[in-house]
PDB file of N, CA, C and O in Angstrom:
ATOM      1  N   UNK A   1      66.943  71.869 113.878  1.00  0.00           N
ATOM      2  CA  UNK A   1      67.940  72.554 114.672  1.00  0.00           C
ATOM      3  C   UNK A   1      68.345  73.825 113.932  1.00  0.00           C
ATOM      4  O   UNK A   1      68.558  73.800 112.720  1.00  0.00           O
ATOM      5  N   UNK A   2      68.449  74.915 114.649  1.00  0.00           N
ATOM      6  CA  UNK A   2      68.838  76.193 114.075  1.00  0.00           C
ATOM      7  C   UNK A   2      69.865  76.826 115.005  1.00  0.00           C
ATOM      8  O   UNK A   2      69.524  77.303 116.087  1.00  0.00           O
ATOM      9  N   UNK A   3      71.113  76.825 114.579  1.00  0.00           N
ATOM     10  CA  UNK A   3      72.198  77.359 115.395  1.00  0.00           C
ATOM     11  C   UNK A   3      72.739  78.617 114.720  1.00  0.00           C
ATOM     12  O   UNK A   3      73.324  78.525 113.641  1.00  0.00           O
ATOM     13  N   UNK A   4      72.556  79.808 115.339  1.00  0.00           N
ATOM     14  CA  UNK A   4      73.090  81.032 114.755  1.00  0.00           C
ATOM     15  C   UNK A   4      74.538  81.278 115.191  1.00  0.00           C
ATOM     16  O   UNK A   4      74.902  81.070 116.349  1.00  0.00           O
ATOM     17  N   UNK A   5      75.346  81.724 114.234  1.00  0.00           N
ATOM     18  CA  UNK A   5      76.734  82.104 114.507  1.00  0.00           C
ATOM     19  C   UNK A   5      76.954  83.457 113.848  1.00  0.00           C
ATOM     20  O   UNK A   5      76.778  83.592 112.637  1.00  0.00           O
ATOM     21  N   UNK A   6      77.333  84.450 114.625  1.00  0.00           N
ATOM     22  CA  UNK A   6      77.625  85.773 114.096  1.00  0.00           C
ATOM     23  C   UNK A   6      79.100  85.806 113.701  1.00  0.00           C
ATOM     24  O   UNK A   6      79.971  85.474 114.505  1.00  0.00           O
ATOM     25  N   UNK A   7      79.372  86.203 112.471  1.00  0.00           N
ATOM     26  CA  UNK A   7      80.737  86.193 111.942  1.00  0.00           C
ATOM     27  C   UNK A   7      81.142  87.614 111.583  1.00  0.00           C
ATOM     28  O   UNK A   7      80.436  88.296 110.840  1.00  0.00           O
ATOM     29  N   UNK A   8      82.276  88.061 112.107  1.00  0.00           N
ATOM     30  CA  UNK A   8      82.834  89.372 111.773  1.00  0.00           C
ATOM     31  C   UNK A   8      84.044  89.160 110.870  1.00  0.00           C
ATOM     32  O   UNK A   8      84.915  88.342 111.165  1.00  0.00           O
ATOM     33  N   UNK A   9      84.089  89.912 109.759  1.00  0.00           N
ATOM     34  CA  UNK A   9      85.173  89.773 108.792  1.00  0.00           C
ATOM     35  C   UNK A   9      85.646  91.147 108.357  1.00  0.00           C
ATOM     36  O   UNK A   9      85.017  92.159 108.664  1.00  0.00           O
ATOM     37  N   UNK A  10      86.746  91.172 107.649  1.00  0.00           N
ATOM     38  CA  UNK A  10      87.060  92.398 106.924  1.00  0.00           C
ATOM     39  C   UNK A  10      86.077  92.436 105.760  1.00  0.00           C
ATOM     40  O   UNK A  10      85.473  91.405 105.466  1.00  0.00           O
ATOM     41  N   UNK A  11      85.883  93.562 105.082  1.00  0.00           N
ATOM     42  CA  UNK A  11      84.866  93.639 104.029  1.00  0.00           C
ATOM     43  C   UNK A  11      85.064  92.554 102.962  1.00  0.00           C
ATOM     44  O   UNK A  11      86.134  92.434 102.365  1.00  0.00           O
ATOM     45  N   UNK A  12      84.011  91.777 102.743  1.00  0.00           N
ATOM     46  CA  UNK A  12      84.057  90.676 101.777  1.00  0.00           C
ATOM     47  C   UNK A  12      82.743  90.561 101.035  1.00  0.00           C
ATOM     48  O   UNK A  12      81.689  90.898 101.575  1.00  0.00           O
ATOM     49  N   UNK A  13      82.797  90.084  99.789  1.00  0.00           N
ATOM     50  CA  UNK A  13      81.546  89.740  99.123  1.00  0.00           C
ATOM     51  C   UNK A  13      80.986  88.447  99.711  1.00  0.00           C
ATOM     52  O   UNK A  13      81.737  87.571 100.138  1.00  0.00           O
ATOM     53  N   UNK A  14      79.691  88.344  99.726  1.00  0.00           N
ATOM     54  CA  UNK A  14      79.018  87.176 100.290  1.00  0.00           C
ATOM     55  C   UNK A  14      79.497  85.880  99.632  1.00  0.00           C
ATOM     56  O   UNK A  14      79.658  84.862 100.305  1.00  0.00           O
ATOM     57  N   UNK A  15      79.721  85.918  98.331  1.00  0.00           N
ATOM     58  CA  UNK A  15      80.118  84.711  97.598  1.00  0.00           C
ATOM     59  C   UNK A  15      81.435  84.127  98.104  1.00  0.00           C
ATOM     60  O   UNK A  15      81.634  82.914  98.045  1.00  0.00           O
ATOM     61  N   UNK A  16      82.314  84.958  98.589  1.00  0.00           N
ATOM     62  CA  UNK A  16      83.606  84.484  99.097  1.00  0.00           C
ATOM     63  C   UNK A  16      83.407  83.590 100.330  1.00  0.00           C
ATOM     64  O   UNK A  16      84.010  82.521 100.436  1.00  0.00           O
ATOM     65  N   UNK A  17      82.572  84.033 101.241  1.00  0.00           N
ATOM     66  CA  UNK A  17      82.299  83.252 102.450  1.00  0.00           C
ATOM     67  C   UNK A  17      81.478  82.014 102.101  1.00  0.00           C
ATOM     68  O   UNK A  17      81.716  80.934 102.642  1.00  0.00           O
ATOM     69  N   UNK A  18      80.523  82.170 101.207  1.00  0.00           N
ATOM     70  CA  UNK A  18      79.686  81.034 100.805  1.00  0.00           C
ATOM     71  C   UNK A  18      80.519  79.902 100.208  1.00  0.00           C
ATOM     72  O   UNK A  18      80.244  78.728 100.458  1.00  0.00           O
ATOM     73  N   UNK A  19      81.531  80.251  99.423  1.00  0.00           N
ATOM     74  CA  UNK A  19      82.406  79.213  98.850  1.00  0.00           C
ATOM     75  C   UNK A  19      83.097  78.413  99.943  1.00  0.00           C
ATOM     76  O   UNK A  19      83.179  77.187  99.863  1.00  0.00           O
ATOM     77  N   UNK A  20      83.592  79.099 100.958  1.00  0.00           N
ATOM     78  CA  UNK A  20      84.281  78.412 102.060  1.00  0.00           C
ATOM     79  C   UNK A  20      83.340  77.489 102.816  1.00  0.00           C
ATOM     80  O   UNK A  20      83.689  76.346 103.112  1.00  0.00           O
ATOM     81  N   UNK A  21      82.160  77.975 103.124  1.00  0.00           N
ATOM     82  CA  UNK A  21      81.188  77.162 103.857  1.00  0.00           C
ATOM     83  C   UNK A  21      80.742  75.985 102.995  1.00  0.00           C
ATOM     84  O   UNK A  21      80.606  74.862 103.480  1.00  0.00           O
ATOM     85  N   UNK A  22      80.515  76.258 101.707  1.00  0.00           N
ATOM     86  CA  UNK A  22      80.049  75.234 100.782  1.00  0.00           C
ATOM     87  C   UNK A  22      81.028  74.101 100.546  1.00  0.00           C
ATOM     88  O   UNK A  22      80.635  73.045 100.051  1.00  0.00           O
ATOM     89  N   UNK A  23      82.298  74.295 100.889  1.00  0.00           N
ATOM     90  CA  UNK A  23      83.280  73.215 100.773  1.00  0.00           C
ATOM     91  C   UNK A  23      82.953  72.072 101.720  1.00  0.00           C
ATOM     92  O   UNK A  23      83.303  70.923 101.451  1.00  0.00           O
ATOM     93  N   UNK A  24      82.288  72.374 102.820  1.00  0.00           N
ATOM     94  CA  UNK A  24      82.063  71.382 103.872  1.00  0.00           C
ATOM     95  C   UNK A  24      80.601  71.041 104.113  1.00  0.00           C
ATOM     96  O   UNK A  24      80.293  69.951 104.594  1.00  0.00           O
ATOM     97  N   UNK A  25      79.702  71.950 103.789  1.00  0.00           N
ATOM     98  CA  UNK A  25      78.285  71.724 104.100  1.00  0.00           C
ATOM     99  C   UNK A  25      77.417  71.916 102.862  1.00  0.00           C
ATOM    100  O   UNK A  25      77.649  72.841 102.085  1.00  0.00           O
ATOM    101  N   UNK A  26      76.415  71.050 102.668  1.00  0.00           N
ATOM    102  CA  UNK A  26      75.478  71.265 101.557  1.00  0.00           C
ATOM    103  C   UNK A  26      74.633  72.513 101.814  1.00  0.00           C
ATOM    104  O   UNK A  26      74.360  72.866 102.961  1.00  0.00           O
ATOM    105  N   UNK A  27      74.227  73.172 100.736  1.00  0.00           N
ATOM    106  CA  UNK A  27      73.465  74.423 100.853  1.00  0.00           C
ATOM    107  C   UNK A  27      72.211  74.300 101.695  1.00  0.00           C
ATOM    108  O   UNK A  27      71.798  75.272 102.328  1.00  0.00           O
ATOM    109  N   UNK A  28      71.603  73.142 101.717  1.00  0.00           N
ATOM    110  CA  UNK A  28      70.367  72.950 102.486  1.00  0.00           C
ATOM    111  C   UNK A  28      70.604  72.991 103.992  1.00  0.00           C
ATOM    112  O   UNK A  28      69.644  73.056 104.760  1.00  0.00           O
ATOM    113  N   UNK A  29      71.852  72.955 104.426  1.00  0.00           N
ATOM    114  CA  UNK A  29      72.178  72.889 105.854  1.00  0.00           C
ATOM    115  C   UNK A  29      72.590  74.224 106.461  1.00  0.00           C
ATOM    116  O   UNK A  29      72.913  74.278 107.648  1.00  0.00           O
ATOM    117  N   UNK A  30      72.588  75.311 105.673  1.00  0.00           N
ATOM    118  CA  UNK A  30      73.013  76.597 106.214  1.00  0.00           C
ATOM    119  C   UNK A  30      72.470  77.755 105.371  1.00  0.00           C
ATOM    120  O   UNK A  30      72.114  77.587 104.205  1.00  0.00           O
ATOM    121  N   UNK A  31      72.419  78.924 105.995  1.00  0.00           N
ATOM    122  CA  UNK A  31      72.138  80.177 105.287  1.00  0.00           C
ATOM    123  C   UNK A  31      73.108  81.231 105.803  1.00  0.00           C
ATOM    124  O   UNK A  31      73.545  81.181 106.952  1.00  0.00           O
ATOM    125  N   UNK A  32      73.433  82.169 104.953  1.00  0.00           N
ATOM    126  CA  UNK A  32      74.321  83.267 105.318  1.00  0.00           C
ATOM    127  C   UNK A  32      73.617  84.570 104.961  1.00  0.00           C
ATOM    128  O   UNK A  32      73.240  84.788 103.810  1.00  0.00           O
ATOM    129  N   UNK A  33      73.445  85.431 105.959  1.00  0.00           N
ATOM    130  CA  UNK A  33      72.728  86.688 105.765  1.00  0.00           C
ATOM    131  C   UNK A  33      73.612  87.845 106.203  1.00  0.00           C
ATOM    132  O   UNK A  33      74.132  87.834 107.319  1.00  0.00           O
ATOM    133  N   UNK A  34      73.793  88.857 105.334  1.00  0.00           N
ATOM    134  CA  UNK A  34      74.570  90.025 105.754  1.00  0.00           C
ATOM    135  C   UNK A  34      73.833  90.792 106.847  1.00  0.00           C
ATOM    136  O   UNK A  34      72.613  90.951 106.795  1.00  0.00           O
ATOM    137  N   UNK A  35      74.575  91.258 107.822  1.00  0.00           N
ATOM    138  CA  UNK A  35      74.005  92.046 108.911  1.00  0.00           C
ATOM    139  C   UNK A  35      74.359  93.520 108.787  1.00  0.00           C
ATOM    140  O   UNK A  35      73.778  94.365 109.467  1.00  0.00           O
ATOM    141  N   UNK A  36      75.319  93.826 107.913  1.00  0.00           N
ATOM    142  CA  UNK A  36      75.704  95.207 107.627  1.00  0.00           C
ATOM    143  C   UNK A  36      75.873  95.345 106.118  1.00  0.00           C
ATOM    144  O   UNK A  36      76.105  94.358 105.420  1.00  0.00           O
ATOM    145  N   UNK A  37      75.758  96.555 105.625  1.00  0.00           N
ATOM    146  CA  UNK A  37      75.895  96.794 104.185  1.00  0.00           C
ATOM    147  C   UNK A  37      77.342  96.753 103.719  1.00  0.00           C
ATOM    148  O   UNK A  37      77.597  96.577 102.527  1.00  0.00           O
ATOM    149  N   UNK A  38      78.287  96.911 104.626  1.00  0.00           N
ATOM    150  CA  UNK A  38      79.693  96.971 104.225  1.00  0.00           C
ATOM    151  C   UNK A  38      80.371  95.606 104.140  1.00  0.00           C
ATOM    152  O   UNK A  38      81.573  95.541 103.880  1.00  0.00           O
ATOM    153  N   UNK A  39      79.641  94.526 104.350  1.00  0.00           N
ATOM    154  CA  UNK A  39      80.212  93.189 104.224  1.00  0.00           C
ATOM    155  C   UNK A  39      81.163  92.812 105.340  1.00  0.00           C
ATOM    156  O   UNK A  39      82.122  92.073 105.116  1.00  0.00           O
ATOM    157  N   UNK A  40      80.912  93.310 106.541  1.00  0.00           N
ATOM    158  CA  UNK A  40      81.776  93.019 107.686  1.00  0.00           C
ATOM    159  C   UNK A  40      81.127  92.133 108.742  1.00  0.00           C
ATOM    160  O   UNK A  40      81.829  91.556 109.573  1.00  0.00           O
ATOM    161  N   UNK A  41      79.819  92.015 108.726  1.00  0.00           N
ATOM    162  CA  UNK A  41      79.121  91.245 109.752  1.00  0.00           C
ATOM    163  C   UNK A  41      78.075  90.357 109.084  1.00  0.00           C
ATOM    164  O   UNK A  41      77.261  90.817 108.283  1.00  0.00           O
ATOM    165  N   UNK A  42      78.118  89.061 109.439  1.00  0.00           N
ATOM    166  CA  UNK A  42      77.285  88.050 108.787  1.00  0.00           C
ATOM    167  C   UNK A  42      76.627  87.159 109.824  1.00  0.00           C
ATOM    168  O   UNK A  42      77.203  86.874 110.874  1.00  0.00           O
ATOM    169  N   UNK A  43      75.414  86.724 109.516  1.00  0.00           N
ATOM    170  CA  UNK A  43      74.734  85.758 110.368  1.00  0.00           C
ATOM    171  C   UNK A  43      74.686  84.430 109.627  1.00  0.00           C
ATOM    172  O   UNK A  43      74.034  84.305 108.590  1.00  0.00           O
ATOM    173  N   UNK A  44      75.380  83.452 110.168  1.00  0.00           N
ATOM    174  CA  UNK A  44      75.380  82.095 109.628  1.00  0.00           C
ATOM    175  C   UNK A  44      74.412  81.275 110.460  1.00  0.00           C
ATOM    176  O   UNK A  44      74.558  81.180 111.678  1.00  0.00           O
ATOM    177  N   UNK A  45      73.428  80.684 109.808  1.00  0.00           N
ATOM    178  CA  UNK A  45      72.480  79.799 110.496  1.00  0.00           C
ATOM    179  C   UNK A  45      72.732  78.379 110.032  1.00  0.00           C
ATOM    180  O   UNK A  45      72.629  78.065 108.847  1.00  0.00           O
ATOM    181  N   UNK A  46      73.061  77.535 110.985  1.00  0.00           N
ATOM    182  CA  UNK A  46      73.300  76.123 110.696  1.00  0.00           C
ATOM    183  C   UNK A  46      72.043  75.330 111.018  1.00  0.00           C
ATOM    184  O   UNK A  46      71.484  75.461 112.107  1.00  0.00           O
ATOM    185  N   UNK A  47      71.605  74.525 110.092  1.00  0.00           N
ATOM    186  CA  UNK A  47      70.446  73.661 110.345  1.00  0.00           C
ATOM    187  C   UNK A  47      70.899  72.204 110.316  1.00  0.00           C
ATOM    188  O   UNK A  47      70.256  71.341 109.718  1.00  0.00           O
ATOM    189  N   UNK A  48      72.007  71.964 110.971  1.00  0.00           N
ATOM    190  CA  UNK A  48      72.590  70.637 111.066  1.00  0.00           C
ATOM    191  C   UNK A  48      73.205  70.493 112.452  1.00  0.00           C
ATOM    192  O   UNK A  48      73.307  71.475 113.188  1.00  0.00           O
ATOM    193  N   UNK A  49      73.602  69.320 112.803  1.00  0.00           N
ATOM    194  CA  UNK A  49      74.220  69.065 114.109  1.00  0.00           C
ATOM    195  C   UNK A  49      75.498  69.906 114.237  1.00  0.00           C
ATOM    196  O   UNK A  49      76.439  69.700 113.470  1.00  0.00           O
ATOM    197  N   UNK A  50      75.550  70.843 115.183  1.00  0.00           N
ATOM    198  CA  UNK A  50      76.699  71.739 115.284  1.00  0.00           C
ATOM    199  C   UNK A  50      77.999  71.054 115.696  1.00  0.00           C
ATOM    200  O   UNK A  50      79.073  71.628 115.521  1.00  0.00           O
ATOM    201  N   UNK A  51      77.924  69.858 116.230  1.00  0.00           N
ATOM    202  CA  UNK A  51      79.137  69.147 116.651  1.00  0.00           C
ATOM    203  C   UNK A  51      79.569  68.100 115.626  1.00  0.00           C
ATOM    204  O   UNK A  51      80.474  67.309 115.892  1.00  0.00           O
ATOM    205  N   UNK A  52      78.930  68.091 114.460  1.00  0.00           N
ATOM    206  CA  UNK A  52      79.286  67.102 113.438  1.00  0.00           C
ATOM    207  C   UNK A  52      80.686  67.387 112.896  1.00  0.00           C
ATOM    208  O   UNK A  52      81.192  68.505 112.994  1.00  0.00           O
ATOM    209  N   UNK A  53      81.287  66.371 112.333  1.00  0.00           N
ATOM    210  CA  UNK A  53      82.640  66.509 111.793  1.00  0.00           C
ATOM    211  C   UNK A  53      82.681  67.540 110.665  1.00  0.00           C
ATOM    212  O   UNK A  53      83.638  68.308 110.569  1.00  0.00           O
ATOM    213  N   UNK A  54      81.659  67.567 109.815  1.00  0.00           N
ATOM    214  CA  UNK A  54      81.657  68.523 108.703  1.00  0.00           C
ATOM    215  C   UNK A  54      81.560  69.966 109.207  1.00  0.00           C
ATOM    216  O   UNK A  54      82.199  70.855 108.645  1.00  0.00           O
ATOM    217  N   UNK A  55      80.779  70.208 110.247  1.00  0.00           N
ATOM    218  CA  UNK A  55      80.691  71.558 110.820  1.00  0.00           C
ATOM    219  C   UNK A  55      82.019  71.928 111.475  1.00  0.00           C
ATOM    220  O   UNK A  55      82.478  73.062 111.333  1.00  0.00           O
ATOM    221  N   UNK A  56      82.632  71.011 112.175  1.00  0.00           N
ATOM    222  CA  UNK A  56      83.928  71.284 112.794  1.00  0.00           C
ATOM    223  C   UNK A  56      84.968  71.641 111.741  1.00  0.00           C
ATOM    224  O   UNK A  56      85.752  72.570 111.933  1.00  0.00           O
ATOM    225  N   UNK A  57      84.981  70.915 110.634  1.00  0.00           N
ATOM    226  CA  UNK A  57      85.937  71.217 109.556  1.00  0.00           C
ATOM    227  C   UNK A  57      85.649  72.577 108.926  1.00  0.00           C
ATOM    228  O   UNK A  57      86.571  73.340 108.636  1.00  0.00           O
ATOM    229  N   UNK A  58      84.374  72.877 108.715  1.00  0.00           N
ATOM    230  CA  UNK A  58      84.005  74.160 108.142  1.00  0.00           C
ATOM    231  C   UNK A  58      84.444  75.298 109.060  1.00  0.00           C
ATOM    232  O   UNK A  58      85.020  76.281 108.594  1.00  0.00           O
ATOM    233  N   UNK A  59      84.178  75.176 110.353  1.00  0.00           N
ATOM    234  CA  UNK A  59      84.583  76.214 111.303  1.00  0.00           C
ATOM    235  C   UNK A  59      86.097  76.357 111.355  1.00  0.00           C
ATOM    236  O   UNK A  59      86.605  77.474 111.455  1.00  0.00           O
ATOM    237  N   UNK A  60      86.816  75.263 111.291  1.00  0.00           N
ATOM    238  CA  UNK A  60      88.281  75.307 111.273  1.00  0.00           C
ATOM    239  C   UNK A  60      88.771  76.052 110.034  1.00  0.00           C
ATOM    240  O   UNK A  60      89.699  76.855 110.114  1.00  0.00           O
ATOM    241  N   UNK A  61      88.144  75.783 108.889  1.00  0.00           N
ATOM    242  CA  UNK A  61      88.505  76.471 107.653  1.00  0.00           C
ATOM    243  C   UNK A  61      88.277  77.974 107.788  1.00  0.00           C
ATOM    244  O   UNK A  61      89.117  78.769 107.367  1.00  0.00           O
ATOM    245  N   UNK A  62      87.149  78.365 108.371  1.00  0.00           N
ATOM    246  CA  UNK A  62      86.878  79.790 108.570  1.00  0.00           C
ATOM    247  C   UNK A  62      87.898  80.411 109.515  1.00  0.00           C
ATOM    248  O   UNK A  62      88.377  81.519 109.274  1.00  0.00           O
ATOM    249  N   UNK A  63      88.230  79.702 110.589  1.00  0.00           N
ATOM    250  CA  UNK A  63      89.177  80.250 111.571  1.00  0.00           C
ATOM    251  C   UNK A  63      90.576  80.412 110.987  1.00  0.00           C
ATOM    252  O   UNK A  63      91.346  81.246 111.464  1.00  0.00           O
ATOM    253  N   UNK A  64      90.913  79.646 109.982  1.00  0.00           N
ATOM    254  CA  UNK A  64      92.225  79.752 109.347  1.00  0.00           C
ATOM    255  C   UNK A  64      92.267  80.838 108.279  1.00  0.00           C
ATOM    256  O   UNK A  64      93.333  81.116 107.728  1.00  0.00           O
ATOM    257  N   UNK A  65      91.139  81.450 107.980  1.00  0.00           N
ATOM    258  CA  UNK A  65      91.064  82.484 106.944  1.00  0.00           C
ATOM    259  C   UNK A  65      91.659  83.787 107.449  1.00  0.00           C
ATOM    260  O   UNK A  65      91.454  84.172 108.600  1.00  0.00           O
ATOM    261  N   UNK A  66      92.401  84.465 106.574  1.00  0.00           N
ATOM    262  CA  UNK A  66      93.021  85.727 106.981  1.00  0.00           C
ATOM    263  C   UNK A  66      92.012  86.876 107.050  1.00  0.00           C
ATOM    264  O   UNK A  66      92.339  87.945 107.563  1.00  0.00           O
ATOM    265  N   UNK A  67      90.804  86.678 106.547  1.00  0.00           N
ATOM    266  CA  UNK A  67      89.791  87.727 106.564  1.00  0.00           C
ATOM    267  C   UNK A  67      88.874  87.657 107.780  1.00  0.00           C
ATOM    268  O   UNK A  67      88.093  88.580 108.012  1.00  0.00           O
ATOM    269  N   UNK A  68      88.953  86.587 108.554  1.00  0.00           N
ATOM    270  CA  UNK A  68      88.087  86.438 109.727  1.00  0.00           C
ATOM    271  C   UNK A  68      88.576  87.314 110.878  1.00  0.00           C
ATOM    272  O   UNK A  68      89.767  87.330 111.192  1.00  0.00           O
ATOM    273  N   UNK A  69      87.657  88.038 111.499  1.00  0.00           N
ATOM    274  CA  UNK A  69      87.980  88.838 112.681  1.00  0.00           C
ATOM    275  C   UNK A  69      87.496  88.130 113.938  1.00  0.00           C
ATOM    276  O   UNK A  69      88.197  88.114 114.950  1.00  0.00           O
ATOM    277  N   UNK A  70      86.299  87.540 113.881  1.00  0.00           N
ATOM    278  CA  UNK A  70      85.788  86.835 115.050  1.00  0.00           C
ATOM    279  C   UNK A  70      84.479  86.126 114.764  1.00  0.00           C
ATOM    280  O   UNK A  70      83.823  86.376 113.753  1.00  0.00           O
ATOM    281  N   UNK A  71      84.108  85.226 115.687  1.00  0.00           N
ATOM    282  CA  UNK A  71      82.836  84.508 115.606  1.00  0.00           C
ATOM    283  C   UNK A  71      82.190  84.530 116.978  1.00  0.00           C
ATOM    284  O   UNK A  71      82.865  84.365 117.995  1.00  0.00           O
ATOM    285  N   UNK A  72      80.880  84.733 117.005  1.00  0.00           N
ATOM    286  CA  UNK A  72      80.123  84.771 118.252  1.00  0.00           C
ATOM    287  C   UNK A  72      79.108  83.632 118.231  1.00  0.00           C
ATOM    288  O   UNK A  72      78.130  83.670 117.485  1.00  0.00           O
ATOM    289  N   UNK A  73      79.356  82.623 119.057  1.00  0.00           N
ATOM    290  CA  UNK A  73      78.479  81.458 119.125  1.00  0.00           C
ATOM    291  C   UNK A  73      77.355  81.653 120.145  1.00  0.00           C
ATOM    292  O   UNK A  73      76.486  80.793 120.283  1.00  0.00           O
ATOM    293  N   UNK A  74      77.370  82.772 120.852  1.00  0.00           N
ATOM    294  CA  UNK A  74      76.338  83.032 121.859  1.00  0.00           C
ATOM    295  C   UNK A  74      75.243  83.956 121.325  1.00  0.00           C
ATOM    296  O   UNK A  74      74.341  84.341 122.069  1.00  0.00           O
ATOM    297  N   UNK A  75      75.317  84.309 120.054  1.00  0.00           N
ATOM    298  CA  UNK A  75      74.344  85.227 119.450  1.00  0.00           C
ATOM    299  C   UNK A  75      72.938  84.646 119.531  1.00  0.00           C
ATOM    300  O   UNK A  75      72.717  83.474 119.225  1.00  0.00           O
ATOM    301  N   UNK A  76      71.998  85.481 119.946  1.00  0.00           N
ATOM    302  CA  UNK A  76      70.583  85.092 119.979  1.00  0.00           C
ATOM    303  C   UNK A  76      69.770  86.212 119.369  1.00  0.00           C
ATOM    304  O   UNK A  76      69.993  87.388 119.654  1.00  0.00           O
ATOM    305  N   UNK A  77      68.827  85.836 118.529  1.00  0.00           N
ATOM    306  CA  UNK A  77      67.982  86.871 117.926  1.00  0.00           C
ATOM    307  C   UNK A  77      66.547  86.698 118.342  1.00  0.00           C
ATOM    308  O   UNK A  77      65.687  87.478 117.932  1.00  0.00           O
TER     309      UNK A  77
END
């Protein structure tokens, strides 16, 4: 399973977002790729069940972050 989620943030280093995601999901279950050089747009690929409790908790954690601007679950590449 490969579920892409486009994440818009204020400028952040990749490691900051990775720490948040890593609190809930093992590294083998996701990848994070910058989509812009300024650290504002990221592509998160989930390779796990998107409705699992751990994914729900991770998404909730991201949504509670003051640096998050938005998430696009309809992104297709």
